[in-house]
N, C-alpha and C positions, 0 to 999 in steps of 0.2 A: 310149255309152262302157262298156267292160268294165273292171271294177276289177281291178287287177293285185295279187294278194295276195303273189306272190313276185317278187323282183328277178331279172333275167337274170343268167346266170353271169358275163358280162363286168363287170356292175355290182358283183356280189359280190366278184370278184377285185380290182377297183380299190378298193373300200371297205376290204378287208382289208389292202391295201398302204399305206394312209394312216398317217401318224404318229399316235401316241396321246397325245402331249404336245407342248406348244409349245416350239420350238427357239429357242436364244438369238439366232441370226441373223435370226429373223423379227421380233424385237422392236426392233431397232436404229433403224428409221425411224419407229417409232410413238410416240404419246404414252403414256408409262408411268403408268398410274393404279393400279398394284398396291398402293400404300400408302393409297389412298383408301378411305373407308367406303362400299363398294358391296355391295348384296345383292339377292337375288331375292325376289319374293313371288308364290306360285303356289298352285294347289290341292294338297290333301294327297296326291292320287294322281298328280300330274304327274311325268313322267319326263324330259321334254326342256325345257330352260330357255333360251329365246332372247332374253330381255330382263332386264336388271338396272338398278337405279336408285341414284342418290346425290343428296344434297342438303346444301348448306352455306348459311349465312346470311352475306352479305357485310357489310362495314363500313357500307355505305349502307342496310342493312336489306333489300335485295333478296335474292331467292332465286337460288342457282346450282344449277339442276337438271340432272343428267346422266342421259340415257337411253342405255344401252349395249347394243348389239345384236350378237349372234353374227355374226362375219365368215365366213359360210358361203361367200361367193364366193372366199375365199382357198383353200378346199379343193376346191370344185366348179368345175373349169375348164370354160370354154365349149366345147361340142361334145364333151366327154368322154362316156363311156358313162353315168356317173352323171347328168350334165347332161341328156343326151338323154332318159333315163327320167324324170327329175324334171319336165322340160317336158311329157312325155306325160301324166304323172299330174296336173300342174298345181297340186295341193295335197294335203295329207293329208286323209283322210276318217275321221271319228270315229263309229264305230258302237257306242256304249255301251262295252262292255268290250273291244272290238276296235278297232285303229287300222290303217288302210291308209296307211302313211307315204309321204311324198313322197321322203324320203331314207333310205338304209340306216341300220340301228341304229348302226353305227360312227360315223356323223356325228351323227344326231339325238340320241342318248343319250350319245355319246362326245365326240369332240374339239370338236364345235361347241356342245355344251350347256354353259351357264355354271354348272357344278357348283360347289358350295361348296369353297373351299380349294385350287383349282387355277388355274393361269394359263390364260387364254383370250384369243384374238384377237377384237377387237370393232371395230365402227364406233360412234363416240360422237357424240351430238348434245347439246352442252352449252349450256344457255340461261340467260342472266340474265333473270329474270322479276320485274317490279315488283309492287307491292301491288295493282295493278289487273288483273294477269294478262297484261300486255303483255310480249312478248319484246323486250327492248331491245338485247341483244347475243347472238350465237350463234357457236358453233364446231362444225364438223362435220369429224371427222378419224378416221383409222385409229388404233386404240389397243390396249392390252393391259390386262386387269383381272384381279383375283383376288377372286372373290366371298367376302365375309366370312361371310355367313349365307344359309341357304336357309329363308326364312320361309314360313308358311302363312297363307292368306287368313283363315281363321276365327280363328286366334290374334291376328293383327293387328287384325281387326275387334273382337274382344272387348276389346282394350286401348283402341282408339280410341273405342268406343261406351260402354264400361262401366268402363274403368280396370282391367280384369282382365288381369294380366300373366303370360305364360308364360315359362318359363326361356329359351326361344329368343330372347326379346326383350331380355334383359339387356344394358344398354349402348347400346341403340338407341332408348330411350324418347323422348329429346328430338328426335332426328331424325324419328321417326315422327310426333310431335306437329306438327312443322314441315311435314312432308309433308301431313298431314291439313289443316292450315291452308291450304296452297297449293292442295290439291285442291278445297276449298270455294270458293276464289277463282276457280279456273278454271271450276267449274260455274256459278257466278253470272255470270261473263262470257259463257258460252255462252247462258245463259238470256236475258240482255240482248240478245244478238245475234238471238235467235229460234230457236235450235237446238231440235230436237224430241227429246225423250227418251221413246221408246216403252217404257212400263213393262209390257209384256206378259209375264206370268209364264212361266217355263220349267219343265219337269218334270225332276226328278232321278230316274233309274231305276236302282235297284240290282239287280244280277243275280248269279247263281252263276257259277262258272268255266265252266260249259257254256252260259251265256247265259240261263238261265231267270229271269224277274223275280221278286224277292222283296219289294221295297218300292218304292213310288213316292211321291215327295214334291215339294213346290214347291222349286225351286232358289232359294237366297237370293242376292240381289245386294247384298252388304253394303258397308260403307264402304271396306274394303281393296280389294275388287274394283273399285269405282268409282275409287279413288285411282289404281290402275295404269292403268285405262282413260283417266283424265284425262291422265296423263303421256304415254301412247302417242299419244293424239290430238294433244297439243301438239307432240310430236316429228314426227309425220306432217305436220302443217300447216307446221311450221317448215322441214322439209326440202323440201317441195313448193314453197313460196314462194321459198326460197333458190335452187333450181335453175331455176325458171321465169324468174327475172330474168336468168339467164345465157343464156337463149334457146338451150339445147341440147336435143336430143331426150331426152324423159323419159317416164315412165309414170305416169299420174295415175289416181286413184280418183274417179270422177265419179258424181253422182246427180242426174239431170235433174228438172226440174219435172214433177209428175204431169200427164197429159193432161187436157184440159178435160172430156172425157166421163167420165173416172174420178172427177173431183170432183163432177160432176152425179150420177153413180151413188151416190157416198158421201152426198151431200145427200138423195138419195131414201130412204136408210136413216135419216138423222138427223132429217128433218122430223117424222115421226110421234112422235119422242121429244122434240121441242121444241128441237132444236139445228140449227145450220148450220155448215158448214166455213168458209165465207167469204161475205162480202156484197159485196165489190168485184169489179172486172172481172178481176183477176188473183190467183191463189192465191199466197200467200207462206207460208214456213215458220212465221212467227209466227202465222198464222191457225190452223194445226194445233196449234201449241203452246198457244194460248189455249183451243182446243176441249178438249184433253186436260186442261188445268188445271181447266176448268169442270166436267168430269164426274168429277174425282177424288173417290173415296169414294162415288160414286153407284152404285146397283145396276146401271146400264147401262154402267159404266166399261169393263169387260172387252170387251163387245161393240163399243163405239164405238172403243176403242183398236185392236182387231183389224181392224175395217173400215177405219179410217184407214190402218193399215199396209198393208193390201191395195191401197189406192188409190194408194199410192206407186209410182213407177217403180222398176225394179230397178237397184241400184247396179252399176257395171261398170268395167272398166279401159279406158283410152283414152290414146293418145299426144298427144291434144289436150286441153288443160286446159279444164275447164268447172266450174260450181258443184257443190258437194255440197249439194243442197237440204235434206236431212234435218238435217245438222249445221250448215248455214248457213255453210259455209266457201267462200272464194273459191279457195283452193288446198288440195289434199289428195292424199296418196299413201299407199301401203302400204310402210312401211320397217321395221316392228318385228317381223316374224315370218318371217324367211327360212328357218327350218327347216321350216315347214309351208306356205309359199306361194311359188310361183315368181315372182309379181309382185314380192315384196320382194327376192328374189335378183337379179332383173333390175335393180331400182332400185339395189341395192348395187354391181353391176358398173359402172353408169354413174357413180355417185359415186366409186368407186375410180379409174376411168380419169380422171375430172376432177381429182381431188386429186393424182394423179401426173403430170398433164400428158400423158396418153396418148390424149386424144380427138383423134386425127388426123382429117384430112378423110375418109379412107377409113372410119374407124370411125363418124364422124358419118353418112356416107352409108349405111353398113350398118345403123345404128340406125334411120334414117328408113325404110329399106326393110322392116325386120323388125318394128318395134314394133306396127304395126297388126295383123299376123298373130298376134303373141304376145298382144296384148290380147284379140282375139276368142277365141283358144283357151282362155286361162285364165279368161275370163269364162264360157265354156261349161262347163269342168270344174268351176268353182265351183257353177254351177246344178245340175249332175248330182249333185255331192256333197251339196248342201243337200237335194235331193229324196230321195236315198237315206237321209240321216239322219232326215228326217221320216217316211219310210215305215217304217224300222226302229223308230222310236219308237212309231208307231201299232200295229205288229205286237206289240211288247212289251207295250203297254197291253192289247191284246186277249188276249194270253197270260196276263197277270196276272189279268184278269177271268174267264178260263175256269175258274179255280179257285174262283170266287166266284159261280157261277150260282145264282140264288135269293136272294142277299144283298140287303139293302135299304140305301139310302144317301140322305142329303140332298144336294141339289144346287141349282144355279140354272139357269134357262133361258138358254142362251148363243146360241141362234139359232132362227129360225122360218122354215120353208119352206112350199111348197105341198103337201108330203107328210108333214110332221111337225115336231116340235120337238126341238132338241138340248139336252141337259142336261149341264152340266159339274159334276163333283164337286170337292171341296176339293183333291184331289191332281192336278187338271187332266185327269183321264180324262173323255172326252166320249163320249156315246152318243146314239142316236136313239130317240125315242118316236114311232112311226108313228101317224098319225091313225087307222089301221085298228084299233089296239089300244085306243083311247080310247073311253070311254062317251059316246055322243052322236055328232053328225055335225059334225066340226070342219073348218073351212076357213081358209086364210090370208087375212087382211085386210091388203093391202099399204098401204092408206091410213093405217091406224093402227098398222101393224106388230104385229099380234096374231094369235093363233090363236083363232078364235071358233066356238062351237057355234051353228049356224044356228037351232036351235030354242030353246034356253034363253038364248042370248046370254052364257052364261058364257065367259070368255076368259082366255088366258094371254099375258103380255107378257115382254119381255126383262128379265132380272134377278129374275123371280119365283122364290120358294123352293118347291121341290117335293120329294117323296119318291119314289124310284124303286126298282124291282126289276130286277136283271140277269137277262135272259131268254135271250140268245144272243150268240155271238161268231163272227166269221169270221176265223180266224187267218191266212188267206192274204192277205186284203185289209186286215186291221187294223181291222175294223168291229165295233162293239158295239151291241147292241140293248137298250133299256130299255123297261119299262112303268111307267106311273104306278101308284103303290101303292094308292091308294084315291080314292073320290070326294071325300074331304076336301081333296084337292089342288086342286080346281077353284077358279078365281078368279072373283070377281064381275065384272060388266060393267065394262069399263074406260072 
């Protein structure tokens, strides 16, 4: 796949011809929610807002949760130049300070973005949720909203976690408290189901305007981030289940069970460390959940979490419903991000046709013929985007360390191979210490999963603390070489 930085001229012309505000006639047949307390919560640097939320407490004590998603399908007509290019791209690609968007700016940051204080067309999933996190009533409809506030994750998290209130939150405190309460209920419900929460840390790379990295930190996944994630997950499952029961062609997000050989391979890493992924004949998501809970706070937590994640099958799109193993959902789709994912745009079109009674026999047949091809294409573009994002991150880390050759850092051993040990620093930068650079003659002991000096029997294991020196970087491949700083780092026989 070749990334398309610029849109074709026909796409640009169509984008510039689109209206820049919601017209009165577009509202008539929609549920009017403009007087409701609806707002967005996103990152401080976010430019496009495709989801907004609302919450009320009903007389019976239940929650009335609204998830309101930009109605991109209203503006991006099927088979139009914008649609054809959006399909070709499949999704937006985020390369640190650069974005290769799926949709032109006029849509992604303009008429489709749920900006504060302006009317916007949406698809709403409004759910009555009880105190156990069960959705007992639902309404999915075309709507119009006017976001009352553009909130930022960090400010909301500061308030929810520490009671520190920013001016942007004035008047929303009670609603945010109720949202936080519901968020924790939904998290507990998923835990009880056996849902897996991979707490593998992510890097936050800050760069200059020309892309040179200036700071690398651990990205925080705080309470407000999780809250929005919880609400989007609930909306996605609710929509998927609702339309599955109508037996119409639909697009699902599925995550199949990991293959048996992958679990056997995972267990080969775990046994030397005293763990097992499962002991029964069939792997279940709850087995992985229990494993991750058992290693929480242990020095080998990061390694085991990473290896468990690698053992999982890749999530993909499919016109045939199947389980989502990781989330432990029977029904799941992508409904909440149509600005940046073609999957969600496809789902929105099906929903709108259904709501309007426009799913004719011809349309149903067309969907059945096309959904498999759409699924395969957007699954492929997603994988390409993920690989590009990972590669850019590796290169930026190498660039960052190129300014720090000779510097010494503390780190932990994050991996052991037959050619060396990998060491990860606090900011998640990882480098290789080759056995060739180590004093002694080290070999990989796969039985005990350690690097062992064949003469002295000194050894290194997963999670051991070491001090390293940065000695070399490969900016093209994004590779970093470390050396152990001194003999003091050697570990005793394990």
